[in-house]
VEXDRENGU-626548 format. One record per residue (C-alpha): x, y, z; residue number from 1; residue in one letter. Coordinates in pm, 1 decimal, m for minus. Layout:
! residues N
X, Y, Z, NUM, A $
...
***
This chain:
! residues 378
4158.7, 1182.5, 7183.4, 1, M $
3792.4, 1220.5, 7095.6, 2, N $
3879.6, 1475.7, 6824.7, 3, E $
4134.9, 1232.5, 6674.4, 4, Y $
3877.6, 951.9, 6665.4, 5, L $
3619.1, 1180.0, 6505.5, 6, E $
3866.8, 1285.8, 6236.0, 7, Q $
3976.2, 924.7, 6180.1, 8, Y $
3619.8, 801.5, 6136.1, 9, W $
3530.7, 1090.9, 5908.7, 10, S $
3830.2, 1010.9, 5683.6, 11, F $
3741.1, 641.9, 5696.0, 12, Y $
3380.8, 705.4, 5595.2, 13, H $
3492.9, 939.5, 5317.3, 14, A $
3734.8, 678.7, 5181.8, 15, A $
3468.8, 407.7, 5191.6, 16, V $
3220.6, 636.7, 5019.4, 17, L $
3471.2, 726.4, 4743.8, 18, I $
3560.8, 358.3, 4695.6, 19, F $
3195.6, 254.5, 4668.1, 20, L $
3119.8, 539.3, 4426.4, 21, F $
3417.6, 446.6, 4206.0, 22, A $
3319.3, 79.3, 4211.2, 23, G $
2958.5, 157.1, 4123.1, 24, L $
3069.9, 385.8, 3837.9, 25, S $
3295.8, 113.4, 3702.2, 26, L $
3017.3, m148.1, 3712.3, 27, V $
2771.4, 86.0, 3539.1, 28, L $
3030.5, 174.1, 3277.5, 29, K $
3102.6, m192.5, 3205.7, 30, L $
2732.0, m274.2, 3178.1, 31, I $
2666.0, 23.3, 2949.5, 32, F $
2976.3, m49.7, 2741.0, 33, F $
2877.0, m412.0, 2704.0, 34, K $
2531.0, m315.3, 2580.2, 35, R $
2655.1, m50.3, 2340.6, 36, K $
2952.7, m239.3, 2206.8, 37, R $
2892.0, m465.5, 1910.8, 38, R $
3148.3, m734.4, 1869.6, 39, K $
3307.1, m700.7, 1528.6, 40, K $
3393.0, m997.6, 1316.1, 41, E $
3762.6, m1073.9, 1253.2, 42, P $
3889.9, m891.6, 946.7, 43, H $
4195.0, m907.8, 724.2, 44, L $
4469.0, m648.9, 755.0, 45, S $
4728.1, m566.8, 486.9, 46, F $
5083.0, m438.0, 518.9, 47, K $
5284.6, m321.4, 218.3, 48, H $
5648.4, m424.6, 264.9, 49, W $
5805.2, m238.3, m27.3, 50, N $
5796.5, 106.0, 135.3, 51, N $
5798.3, 12.1, 502.6, 52, R $
6146.7, 158.7, 569.6, 53, F $
6113.7, 473.7, 355.9, 54, D $
6047.5, 708.5, 647.9, 55, S $
6335.2, 551.3, 842.5, 56, D $
6571.2, 606.1, 548.6, 57, F $
6468.2, 970.8, 529.1, 58, E $
6533.1, 1025.9, 899.4, 59, R $
6870.1, 853.9, 872.5, 60, L $
6966.8, 1068.1, 574.4, 61, E $
6881.5, 1384.0, 770.1, 62, K $
7093.0, 1266.0, 1062.2, 63, E $
7390.1, 1196.6, 834.0, 64, L $
7376.6, 1552.6, 704.7, 65, H $
7432.2, 1675.5, 1059.1, 66, F $
7731.4, 1448.5, 1116.5, 67, S $
7903.2, 1381.7, 779.9, 68, P $
8183.2, 1127.0, 787.8, 69, Y $
8313.7, 1204.8, 437.0, 70, L $
8476.8, 1518.8, 291.6, 71, P $
8237.1, 1754.2, 113.3, 72, K $
8402.6, 1691.8, m223.8, 73, E $
8357.5, 1318.1, m184.6, 74, A $
7992.6, 1368.2, m89.9, 75, T $
7938.1, 1580.6, m402.1, 76, K $
8096.5, 1313.9, m622.4, 77, L $
7876.5, 1044.8, m472.9, 78, L $
7561.3, 1253.2, m516.7, 79, K $
7650.5, 1322.2, m879.6, 80, K $
7717.0, 953.6, m947.5, 81, A $
7393.9, 861.2, m772.5, 82, R $
7195.0, 1100.7, m991.7, 83, K $
7340.1, 936.0, m1303.4, 84, K $
7244.6, 592.8, m1169.4, 85, E $
6890.9, 707.4, m1089.9, 86, E $
6859.4, 856.2, m1439.4, 87, K $
6972.0, 527.5, m1594.6, 88, A $
6729.5, 331.8, m1375.4, 89, E $
6440.0, 560.5, m1470.1, 90, K $
6527.7, 523.2, m1837.9, 91, S $
6533.0, 145.2, m1803.1, 92, K $
6201.4, 145.0, m1615.2, 93, D $
6051.0, 365.4, m1885.7, 94, K $
6159.4, 123.4, m2157.8, 95, E $
6017.0, m173.8, m1968.4, 96, E $
5691.5, 13.6, m1904.2, 97, S $
5659.2, 99.8, m2273.2, 98, A $
5721.7, m263.1, m2364.9, 99, K $
5456.1, m380.2, m2118.1, 100, T $
5203.5, m126.0, m2248.0, 101, V $
5270.2, m238.9, m2607.7, 102, S $
5226.1, m604.6, m2513.0, 103, T $
4899.7, m538.7, m2329.7, 104, I $
4769.1, m327.2, m2617.8, 105, R $
4832.9, m612.4, m2861.8, 106, E $
4660.2, m862.2, m2632.4, 107, K $
4354.1, m640.5, m2594.0, 108, L $
4337.8, m585.3, m2971.5, 109, K $
4349.5, m961.7, m3012.0, 110, G $
4027.7, m988.1, m2810.5, 111, G $
4176.3, m1100.5, m2479.1, 112, L $
3974.6, m997.7, m2174.5, 113, K $
4126.1, m772.2, m1907.3, 114, T $
4100.3, m1050.8, m1648.5, 115, V $
4310.8, m1279.6, m1867.0, 116, D $
4563.9, m1002.3, m1935.1, 117, V $
4614.5, m943.9, m1562.0, 118, L $
4688.4, m1312.9, m1509.5, 119, K $
5018.3, m1274.8, m1693.4, 120, D $
5118.8, m929.8, m1566.9, 121, H $
5044.8, m941.0, m1193.5, 122, S $
5355.2, m940.3, m975.2, 123, N $
5230.2, m968.6, m617.2, 124, C $
5381.0, m1176.5, m338.3, 125, V $
5132.3, m1238.5, m56.4, 126, Y $
5283.2, m1324.9, 282.6, 127, V $
5096.0, m1534.8, 541.0, 128, L $
5220.9, m1633.2, 885.7, 129, T $
5123.0, m1959.2, 1056.9, 130, F $
5245.3, m2025.4, 1412.4, 131, I $
5111.2, m2365.5, 1507.3, 132, G $
5047.3, m2515.8, 1848.1, 133, N $
4946.2, m2871.4, 1937.1, 134, V $
4587.1, m2817.9, 1820.0, 135, M $
4678.1, m2598.4, 1517.9, 136, A $
4434.1, m2335.6, 1643.4, 137, S $
4537.7, m2082.1, 1375.8, 138, E $
4390.6, m2299.7, 1101.8, 139, V $
4068.0, m2095.0, 1113.1, 140, E $
4258.1, m1777.2, 1027.3, 141, Q $
4454.1, m1962.7, 758.7, 142, L $
4142.3, m2090.9, 585.4, 143, R $
3992.6, m1738.1, 568.4, 144, D $
4314.8, m1590.4, 432.6, 145, Q $
4341.4, m1858.6, 165.3, 146, I $
3972.7, m1824.2, 73.1, 147, S $
4039.4, m1453.1, 18.8, 148, F $
4351.7, m1518.3, m190.2, 149, L $
4167.6, m1764.0, m412.8, 150, L $
3949.7, m1470.4, m520.1, 151, Q $
4217.6, m1203.4, m569.9, 152, V $
4550.5, m1373.8, m649.7, 153, A $
4656.9, m1427.1, m1010.3, 154, Q $
4849.0, m1726.2, m1151.4, 155, P $
5159.5, m1505.5, m1186.4, 156, A $
5148.1, m1422.4, m812.3, 157, D $
5313.7, m1613.8, m531.2, 158, E $
5195.9, m1699.8, m180.4, 159, I $
5465.3, m1724.5, 86.1, 160, V $
5376.4, m1894.8, 414.0, 161, I $
5612.1, m1829.2, 705.2, 162, R $
5557.7, m2151.2, 897.1, 163, L $
5653.3, m2233.8, 1255.4, 164, T $
5517.1, m2552.2, 1410.2, 165, S $
5640.7, m2853.6, 1610.5, 166, P $
5335.0, m3053.7, 1502.7, 167, G $
5033.0, m3174.0, 1693.6, 168, G $
4696.5, m3344.4, 1646.3, 169, A $
4652.8, m3531.6, 1318.4, 170, V $
4302.0, m3409.2, 1216.1, 171, P $
4387.4, m3043.9, 1277.7, 172, Q $
4716.6, m3050.0, 1089.0, 173, Y $
4557.7, m3257.5, 815.6, 174, G $
4306.6, m2975.2, 772.0, 175, L $
4586.3, m2714.8, 773.7, 176, A $
4776.5, m2897.6, 499.7, 177, S $
4452.7, m2928.2, 301.4, 178, S $
4419.9, m2549.4, 310.6, 179, Q $
4758.5, m2515.9, 138.1, 180, L $
4651.2, m2784.0, m107.4, 181, E $
4367.6, m2551.4, m213.3, 182, R $
4628.8, m2308.3, m347.2, 183, L $
4787.4, m2578.9, m561.9, 184, K $
4449.4, m2690.9, m697.4, 185, Q $
4377.5, m2329.9, m797.3, 186, A $
4706.0, m2309.4, m989.2, 187, G $
4871.4, m2070.0, m744.3, 188, L $
5238.8, m2109.8, m654.8, 189, R $
5312.9, m2144.1, m282.2, 190, S $
5643.7, m2126.8, m96.6, 191, V $
5689.0, m2228.3, 267.7, 192, V $
5964.3, m2056.2, 467.4, 193, C $
6075.7, m2222.6, 790.8, 194, V $
6288.6, m2008.0, 1021.4, 195, D $
6283.0, m2226.4, 1334.8, 196, T $
6085.8, m2551.1, 1317.6, 197, V $
5853.8, m2749.0, 1088.2, 198, A $
5824.8, m3092.0, 1246.1, 199, A $
5563.3, m3366.6, 1226.7, 200, S $
5233.7, m3192.0, 1139.5, 201, G $
5431.7, m2876.7, 1063.8, 202, G $
5622.2, m3059.5, 790.1, 203, Y $
5295.9, m3217.1, 675.3, 204, M $
5189.1, m2862.5, 585.5, 205, M $
5523.3, m2767.4, 430.8, 206, A $
5534.0, m3074.5, 205.6, 207, A $
5228.1, m2951.5, 13.7, 208, V $
5405.1, m2632.7, m103.6, 209, A $
5582.3, m2601.4, m439.1, 210, D $
5903.3, m2498.0, m264.0, 211, K $
6043.4, m2523.3, 89.7, 212, I $
6302.0, m2276.1, 217.6, 213, I $
6457.1, m2315.8, 563.4, 214, A $
6700.2, m2122.4, 778.6, 215, A $
7030.9, m2305.4, 845.3, 216, P $
6944.8, m2416.9, 1200.1, 217, F $
6574.6, m2482.6, 1149.6, 218, A $
6445.1, m2820.5, 1268.8, 219, I $
6288.0, m3028.0, 989.6, 220, I $
6129.2, m3372.2, 986.6, 221, G $
5985.3, m3584.2, 1271.2, 222, S $
5774.7, m3768.2, 1015.7, 223, I $
5598.9, m4016.4, 1238.7, 224, G $
5293.4, m4069.8, 1459.0, 225, V $
5276.5, m4114.3, 1834.6, 226, V $
4993.3, m4207.1, 2070.0, 227, A $
5015.6, m4204.6, 2448.4, 228, G $
4754.8, m4263.7, 2715.3, 229, I $
4791.4, m4348.2, 3088.3, 230, P $
4610.1, m4651.6, 3225.8, 231, N $
4472.6, m4662.4, 3582.4, 232, F $
4310.2, m5005.3, 3566.4, 233, H $
4539.6, m5165.3, 3825.1, 234, R $
4496.6, m4869.2, 4060.9, 235, V $
4118.3, m4903.7, 4042.0, 236, L $
4144.5, m5281.0, 4084.5, 237, Q $
4366.2, m5242.3, 4389.9, 238, K $
4115.1, m5005.1, 4549.9, 239, N $
3820.7, m5226.5, 4452.6, 240, E $
3671.7, m4966.9, 4219.9, 241, V $
3477.7, m5094.8, 3918.9, 242, D $
3467.5, m4901.5, 3591.7, 243, Y $
3194.0, m4998.0, 3347.7, 244, H $
3231.2, m4905.1, 2980.6, 245, L $
2943.6, m4965.7, 2738.6, 246, F $
3007.4, m4961.8, 2363.7, 247, T $
2840.3, m5072.9, 2042.1, 248, A $
3093.7, m5184.6, 1787.0, 249, G $
3387.5, m5418.2, 1838.4, 250, K $
3653.4, m5150.0, 1816.5, 251, Y $
3460.8, m4848.7, 1945.2, 252, K $
3712.1, m4833.6, 2231.6, 253, R $
4042.8, m5020.0, 2223.7, 254, T $
4278.5, m4864.0, 2480.1, 255, V $
4122.0, m4642.4, 2748.5, 256, T $
4253.6, m4492.4, 3074.8, 257, P $
4035.7, m4706.9, 3304.9, 258, F $
3978.5, m5045.9, 3141.7, 259, T $
4216.3, m5340.1, 3117.7, 260, E $
4435.5, m5320.3, 2809.0, 261, V $
4411.6, m5633.7, 2597.0, 262, T $
4655.8, m5759.1, 2334.6, 263, D $
4382.6, m5725.0, 2074.0, 264, E $
4316.1, m5365.9, 2177.6, 265, G $
4685.0, m5276.4, 2166.0, 266, K $
4721.5, m5432.9, 1822.6, 267, Q $
4421.3, m5239.1, 1689.7, 268, K $
4565.0, m4912.3, 1820.8, 269, L $
4901.5, m4993.9, 1665.7, 270, Q $
4731.0, m5069.2, 1334.2, 271, D $
4550.3, m4733.5, 1348.2, 272, D $
4878.8, m4550.8, 1410.7, 273, I $
5045.3, m4737.2, 1122.9, 274, A $
4758.3, m4644.2, 888.7, 275, A $
4795.2, m4275.6, 979.1, 276, I $
5170.8, m4301.4, 927.2, 277, H $
5119.2, m4450.5, 580.4, 278, E $
4882.1, m4166.4, 489.7, 279, A $
5143.5, m3917.8, 615.2, 280, F $
5411.7, m4083.0, 399.5, 281, K $
5184.1, m4078.9, 95.1, 282, T $
5120.1, m3705.7, 137.9, 283, L $
5493.7, m3633.8, 153.7, 284, I $
5569.9, m3861.5, m140.0, 285, K $
5313.1, m3675.8, m350.3, 286, N $
5465.1, m3340.2, m259.7, 287, G $
5831.9, m3448.6, m264.1, 288, R $
5848.9, m3735.9, m515.7, 289, P $
6231.2, m3749.8, m516.8, 290, D $
6278.2, m3829.4, m146.7, 291, V $
6357.7, m4176.0, m14.1, 292, D $
6036.8, m4202.1, 183.6, 293, I $
6143.6, m4496.7, 397.9, 294, E $
6466.7, m4321.0, 494.3, 295, D $
6302.6, m3995.8, 604.8, 296, I $
5984.5, m4131.4, 770.8, 297, S $
6150.0, m4281.3, 1079.0, 298, T $
6035.4, m4005.4, 1314.1, 299, G $
6382.1, m3844.7, 1316.6, 300, E $
6441.1, m3473.3, 1273.8, 301, Y $
6734.8, m3289.8, 1115.2, 302, W $
6886.9, m2947.1, 1080.9, 303, L $
6791.0, m2776.7, 755.8, 304, A $
7133.1, m2839.1, 599.5, 305, S $
7094.3, m3213.8, 658.1, 306, Q $
6730.6, m3204.3, 550.4, 307, A $
6832.8, m3049.5, 219.4, 308, K $
7064.3, m3343.9, 150.3, 309, E $
6768.0, m3576.0, 204.1, 310, K $
6544.8, m3372.9, m28.4, 311, G $
6315.2, m3234.4, 243.0, 312, L $
6423.0, m2874.7, 178.3, 313, V $
6500.0, m2690.5, m147.1, 314, D $
6705.5, m2391.1, m29.2, 315, E $
6886.6, m2279.3, 284.8, 316, I $
6784.0, m1922.0, 353.0, 317, M $
6586.7, m1716.3, 605.2, 318, T $
6243.9, m1586.8, 514.7, 319, S $
6380.6, m1232.3, 550.0, 320, D $
6641.8, m1288.5, 278.6, 321, D $
6391.9, m1455.4, 48.2, 322, Y $
6133.5, m1178.8, 78.3, 323, L $
6392.1, m898.8, 60.6, 324, S $
6505.1, m1034.6, m276.7, 325, A $
6145.4, m995.6, m401.2, 326, K $
6111.3, m628.0, m309.1, 327, L $
6278.6, m492.5, m623.3, 328, D $
6059.4, m679.4, m870.5, 329, T $
5735.9, m756.7, m683.3, 330, C $
5472.4, m598.6, m463.6, 331, E $
5512.0, m776.6, m129.9, 332, V $
5194.6, m765.2, 80.8, 333, I $
5155.3, m925.3, 423.6, 334, E $
4807.5, m1047.8, 518.6, 335, I $
4707.4, m1092.5, 882.2, 336, T $
4378.2, m1148.3, 1063.4, 337, T $
4280.0, m894.2, 1327.7, 338, E $
4005.1, m896.8, 1588.0, 339, T $
3881.0, m603.7, 1792.6, 340, E $
3964.3, m656.2, 2160.2, 341, Q $
3911.8, m470.9, 2484.7, 342, N $
4184.5, m439.1, 2747.3, 343, R $
4091.5, m756.9, 2932.9, 344, I $
4086.8, m956.4, 2609.0, 345, E $
4425.4, m812.9, 2512.5, 346, K $
4566.4, m917.1, 2851.3, 347, L $
4434.0, m1269.9, 2806.2, 348, I $
4567.8, m1275.3, 2448.9, 349, E $
4912.9, m1177.0, 2576.1, 350, G $
4913.3, m1465.3, 2825.1, 351, G $
4794.4, m1706.2, 2556.8, 352, T $
5070.0, m1586.0, 2323.8, 353, S $
5334.0, m1657.5, 2589.4, 354, L $
5187.7, m2005.2, 2641.4, 355, F $
5194.8, m2068.1, 2264.3, 356, K $
5559.5, m1969.0, 2250.9, 357, Q $
5634.7, m2214.4, 2528.9, 358, W $
5442.7, m2502.3, 2370.0, 359, T $
5589.3, m2432.8, 2023.9, 360, S $
5937.7, m2478.6, 2170.5, 361, S $
5852.6, m2842.1, 2246.4, 362, K $
5983.9, m3046.3, 1957.4, 363, I $
5865.9, m3409.4, 1929.6, 364, P $
6149.3, m3643.0, 2016.3, 365, G $
6348.5, m3381.1, 2206.1, 366, V $
6336.4, m3405.3, 2583.2, 367, G $
5994.9, m3455.9, 2734.1, 368, E $
5711.1, m3556.8, 2501.5, 369, E $
5390.9, m3351.4, 2503.7, 370, L $
5093.6, m3574.2, 2578.7, 371, E $
4726.8, m3481.0, 2571.3, 372, D $
4489.8, m3749.3, 2694.1, 373, V $
4203.1, m3587.5, 2502.0, 374, R $
4388.2, m3633.9, 2174.1, 375, Q $
4519.4, m3983.9, 2127.6, 376, R $
4695.5, m3922.5, 1800.1, 377, F $
4965.1, m3668.2, 1714.9, 378, R $
***
């Protein structure tokens, strides 16, 4: 029995010692890593879409050679026909290239600067992705991406924004739509593609673009403003609790959670909401002058097919189809913002991403309304 106890305690002490040593090593490593590691600023990342499936095509072609589903003679005929097609395509490309070279040569001889020549011959499509939540937190990334494009994009280029947003706070989405307005002011063409939802503030952004494309079952609209705030005045009164609010300015506070709501206060809040709604309608009317603004600004939402009939959408198509059609004639480049993260930050980012997906599925007017006491207007 004594031998068993001695062995048990020796194993116990060894385990404790190993655990403490591992814990101390981890703490020292974290401290050292934190001192050595310099946090890098977010940076832009680029992905070229035109050749993204080339390696996959090559692997598939190799696999098909191992398991042919056509007779050898048929395969030979197809290869021969394909070679003729490729030869014709190369000849056509050569002619077009020669024509372009001749045109550029004439422009340069005429004294045109290289910068001005590139304006007419650039053929890039830049792809941005904006997934909005209630506070439009991705607006910071959007503003950097657009600031970059204003320096590199040419008038002949096109900026495609894949937009997903159920709307949210007015100031934040107003800023997001102003970022897209910067493209228009710079003479750059922008196209918004909506695959799932662009409602309320999301449509406020889309309306600024030169063209809006939406997938058949995308949700479009919800052009309205809502404010909601709970009031606990009667609860405090019942429990004999006084709440004192001090303000300077007649309308510094109108409706608050803890003070009695007056008719004058309610009317002022309603007037504020109406003023925001009018500004929202004006923005849409400027971007979509042919719509019946009173008909579409009721706060309702529609499927893309219905929205097209009302003039809110130009084409019914997924973003994939639209961008795939550009691959043959344009250089399609996706721009994203990346930040360097450690494992803990990546774990937190994953949880935040799941929460964003959940909040973005909340469409104003459908089911339960999202309310945030900190933000009175949405």
